[in-house]
C-alpha positions in Angstrom: 7.7 -1.9 6.8 4.1 -1.3 7.5 1.1 -1.5 5.1 -2.5 -0.8 5.5 -4.3 -2.8 2.8 -7.8 -2.1 1.7 -9.7 -4.3 -0.7 -11.4 -1.8 -3.1 -14.0 -1.7 -5.8 -12.0 1.3 -7.2 -9.5 3.8 -5.9 -7.7 6.9 -7.1 -5.1 9.4 -5.9 -5.1 13.1 -6.9 -2.5 15.9 -6.5 -3.8 19.4 -6.9 -6.9 18.1 -8.8 -4.9 15.9 -11.2 -5.4 12.2 -11.1 -2.0 10.5 -10.8 -3.1 7.0 -10.1 -6.4 5.1 -10.6 -7.5 1.5 -10.3 -10.6 -0.7 -10.6 -11.1 -3.8 -8.4 -8.0 -4.6 -6.4 -6.0 -3.4 -3.5 -5.1 0.0 -2.2 -1.9 -0.2 -0.2 -0.7 2.6 2.1 3.0 1.8 2.6 5.1 3.1 5.4 8.9 2.5 5.4 10.7 2.3 8.7 14.3 3.2 9.6 15.4 -0.4 9.7 13.7 -1.6 6.5 15.7 -3.3 3.7 15.3 -4.7 0.2 14.3 -8.0 1.9 11.4 -6.2 3.6 10.3 -4.9 0.2 10.4 -8.3 -1.5 8.6 -9.9 1.5 5.9 -7.2 1.5 5.3 -7.4 -2.3 4.8 -11.2 -2.1 2.6 -10.9 0.9 0.4 -8.3 -0.7 -0.1 -9.9 -4.1 -0.6 -13.4 -2.6 -2.8 -12.5 0.3 -6.1 -14.4 0.0 -8.7 -11.7 0.7 -10.9 -11.9 -2.3 -14.2 -14.0 -2.3 -15.6 -16.0 -5.1 -18.9 -18.0 -5.1 -18.7 -19.5 -1.6 -18.1 -16.2 0.3 -14.7 -17.3 1.7 -11.4 -15.5 1.3 -9.8 -18.0 -1.1 -8.4 -15.8 -3.8 -5.4 -13.5 -4.1 -4.9 -10.3 -6.2 -3.2 -12.6 -8.7 -6.2 -15.0 -8.8 -8.7 -12.3 -9.5 -6.5 -10.3 -12.0 -6.8 -7.4 -9.6 -5.1 -4.0 -9.8 -2.9 -2.3 -7.2 -2.6 1.3 -6.1 0.3 2.1 -3.8 0.5 5.3 -1.7 3.4 6.3 0.4 2.4 6.9 4.0 5.2 7.7 6.5 2.6 8.5 9.1 2.2 4.7 9.6 5.3 5.1 11.7 3.8 7.9 13.9 4.3 7.2 17.6 1.5 8.8 19.6 2.4 7.3 23.0 3.8 10.6 24.4 2.4 14.0 24.2 -0.2 15.2 21.7 1.9 15.4 18.6 3.1 12.2 16.8 6.8 11.5 16.6 8.0 10.1 13.3 11.6 9.2 14.4 10.9 5.5 13.4 10.2 6.4 9.8 13.0 6.2 7.3 14.6 9.4 6.0 12.8 10.6 2.9 15.6 10.1 0.3 16.2 6.5 1.3 12.5 5.8 1.8 11.8 7.0 -1.8 14.3 4.5 -3.2 12.6 1.6 -1.3 9.1 2.9 -2.2 10.1 3.0 -5.9 11.5 -0.5 -5.6 8.3 -1.8 -4.1 6.3 -0.3 -7.1 8.8 -1.7 -9.6 8.7 -5.2 -8.1 4.9 -5.1 -7.9 4.8 -4.1 -11.6 6.8 -7.2 -12.5 4.1 -9.4 -11.0 0.8 -7.6 -11.5 -0.8 -6.4 -14.7 -1.8 -2.9 -13.5 0.1 -1.0 -10.7 -0.4 2.7 -10.1 1.0 4.8 -7.4 0.8 8.2 -5.7 3.7 10.6 -5.8 6.2 10.2 -3.0 6.3 13.0 -0.5 3.3 14.8 -1.9 0.1 16.0 -0.4 -2.5 13.7 -2.0 -6.2 13.2 -2.0 -7.1 9.5 -1.9 -10.5 8.3 -2.9 -11.8 4.7 -2.6 -14.7 2.4 -2.3 -13.7 -0.1 0.3 -15.2 -3.5 -0.7 -16.5 -5.5 2.3 -15.1 -3.5 4.0 -11.8 -5.4 4.2 -8.9 -3.6 5.8 -5.7 -5.3 7.1 -2.5 -4.1 8.7 0.7 -5.9 7.9 4.2 -5.3 9.4 7.2 -7.0 7.9 8.9 -7.2 11.3 
């Protein structure tokens, strides 16, 4: 499982002009699910994301997690994180999990996050989405559960 995590002042996701998810201060997570990912990867990633100390307080150091700052979470499915661009000019997505199975794990990620965080929003799985954000810092990290 791969995640691109961005610390944001705010973020939103729209589908055909309709806002389907919107948060204030917190994290925007682009989540890619690989062929070999399991429920254990979901649990590991949820815990990593919500406990990652990437928020600053008075001393300017990354000492606080999403939980500590009462932040919000926006999760957007992103199978293209498994794009292999090493050969040719078109990415191969053979390492991404098949859509029906990936949707189950994506939904489980959102469900588990909602059990831990006050506000969790998400995009719509397998939809063309417009994502807007104000990246705070900027702070952007890439995490892989493997």
